[in-house]
C-alpha positions in Angstrom: 165.4 -5.6 165.0 167.5 -8.4 163.7 166.8 -12.2 164.2 169.7 -12.4 166.6 168.1 -9.6 168.7 164.9 -11.6 168.8 166.8 -14.8 169.8 168.4 -12.8 172.7 165.0 -11.7 173.8 163.9 -15.3 173.9 167.1 -16.4 175.8 166.5 -13.6 178.4 162.9 -14.7 179.0 161.4 -11.7 177.3 159.1 -13.7 175.1 156.4 -11.1 174.9 158.7 -8.6 173.3 160.1 -11.3 171.1 156.6 -12.4 169.9 155.6 -8.8 169.2 158.6 -8.5 166.9 157.6 -11.8 165.2 154.0 -10.6 164.7 155.4 -8.1 162.2 155.7 -11.2 159.9 152.1 -12.1 160.1 151.0 -10.2 156.8 153.5 -12.3 154.8 152.2 -15.5 156.3 148.6 -14.3 155.7 149.4 -13.7 152.1 150.7 -17.3 151.9 147.5 -18.9 153.3 145.3 -16.6 151.2 147.2 -17.6 148.0 146.6 -21.3 148.9 142.8 -20.8 149.3 142.4 -20.0 152.9 140.9 -17.1 154.6 142.0 -14.5 157.2 140.8 -16.7 160.0 142.7 -19.6 158.6 145.8 -17.5 158.3 145.6 -16.4 161.9 145.2 -20.1 163.0 148.2 -21.2 160.9 150.4 -18.4 162.2 149.5 -19.1 165.8 150.2 -22.8 165.2 153.6 -21.9 163.6 154.4 -19.7 166.7 153.5 -22.5 169.0 155.9 -24.8 167.1 158.6 -22.2 167.1 158.2 -21.7 170.9 158.4 -25.4 171.6 161.6 -25.7 169.6 163.1 -22.7 171.2 162.6 -24.4 174.5 164.7 -27.4 173.6 168.4 -27.0 174.2 169.6 -28.3 171.0 167.5 -26.1 168.8 169.5 -24.0 166.4 167.9 -21.4 164.0 169.6 -21.9 160.8 167.6 -19.6 158.8 165.7 -16.2 159.3 162.6 -16.3 161.6 160.6 -15.4 158.4 162.0 -18.4 156.5 161.4 -20.7 159.5 157.8 -19.4 160.1 157.1 -19.5 156.4 158.0 -23.2 156.1 156.2 -24.3 159.2 153.1 -22.4 158.1 153.3 -24.1 154.6 153.3 -27.5 156.3 150.6 -26.6 158.9 148.3 -25.3 156.0 148.9 -28.4 154.1 148.1 -30.6 157.0 144.9 -28.5 157.6 143.9 -29.1 154.0 144.5 -32.9 154.2 142.3 -33.0 157.4 139.6 -31.0 155.8 139.6 -33.4 152.8 139.2 -36.3 155.1 136.3 -34.6 157.0 134.6 -33.8 153.7 134.8 -37.5 152.6 133.3 -38.5 156.1 130.4 -36.1 155.5 129.4 -37.9 152.3 126.1 -39.6 152.9 125.7 -43.5 152.3 124.5 -43.2 148.8 127.3 -40.8 147.7 129.9 -43.3 149.2 128.3 -46.2 147.3 128.4 -44.2 144.1 132.2 -43.1 144.9 133.1 -46.8 145.6 131.3 -47.9 142.4 133.2 -45.5 140.3 136.5 -46.6 141.9 135.7 -50.2 141.3 134.8 -49.5 137.7 138.1 -47.8 137.2 140.0 -50.7 138.7 138.1 -53.1 136.5 138.9 -51.0 133.4 142.7 -51.1 134.5 142.5 -54.8 134.9 140.9 -55.2 131.5 143.5 -53.0 130.0 146.3 -55.0 131.6 144.7 -58.2 130.2 144.7 -56.7 126.7 148.3 -55.8 126.9 149.8 -59.1 128.0 149.5 -60.6 124.5 147.4 -63.2 122.7 149.2 -66.3 124.0 148.9 -65.2 127.7 145.3 -64.2 127.1 144.5 -67.7 125.8 146.3 -69.5 128.6 144.5 -67.4 131.2 141.2 -67.9 129.5 141.7 -71.7 129.3 142.6 -71.9 132.9 140.1 -69.5 134.5 137.1 -69.5 132.2 137.2 -73.1 130.9 138.6 -74.5 134.1 141.1 -76.7 132.2 143.8 -78.6 134.0 147.5 -77.8 133.2 147.8 -81.1 131.5 145.0 -80.2 129.0 146.3 -76.7 128.7 149.7 -78.0 127.8 148.2 -80.2 125.0 146.0 -77.4 123.6 148.8 -74.8 123.6 151.6 -77.3 122.7 153.8 -77.0 125.8 156.1 -79.9 126.6 154.6 -80.5 130.0 152.0 -79.4 132.5 154.7 -77.9 134.5 155.6 -75.5 131.7 152.0 -74.6 131.4 151.8 -73.8 135.2 154.9 -71.7 134.9 153.6 -69.8 132.0 150.4 -69.1 133.7 152.4 -67.7 136.6 154.6 -65.5 134.3 151.4 -64.3 132.5 149.7 -63.3 135.8 152.8 -61.5 136.9 153.1 -59.6 133.8 149.4 -58.6 134.0 149.8 -57.5 137.7 152.8 -55.4 136.8 150.9 -53.7 134.1 147.9 -53.1 136.4 150.1 -51.7 139.1 151.9 -49.4 136.7 148.6 -48.1 135.3 147.2 -47.7 138.8 150.1 -45.6 139.9 149.8 -43.3 136.9 146.1 -42.8 137.6 146.8 -42.0 141.3 149.5 -39.5 140.5 
């Protein structure tokens, strides 16, 4: 039976017959879920959810099936399974006990600290010196201008801003590459 014949069954209110035809596609969807780390029960749940989504879409008057039923159900099943996996990951994180959460957060903070330190080392000696004078030695911009031989405290302030911006940009770039 073709996809067009199945569509006609749906339009004529013969949903049971149409769904029986669609259930022939289940083994292929099961294979997808099994290949992505799921089990047969997961595959059954995913397929049922995909059929529910298909049914809802068929009930809307503006729905047009632009592919085969198999392609449609396969795509929907992939997204449903992906969503289930994301929710499982969130649930697993929620099940961590307080000590595990503390350790996890400490590891994340250490990684951020290392990235910030790396960004500081990459900004160059002159920027490092300026930021150390301002933050560690708590020097005024007037004093920093004298030490670093800037023409004015305004230039020292502007340079501090540029150095911080450069460090932030490096930090963000490194953070994105770690998260990818």
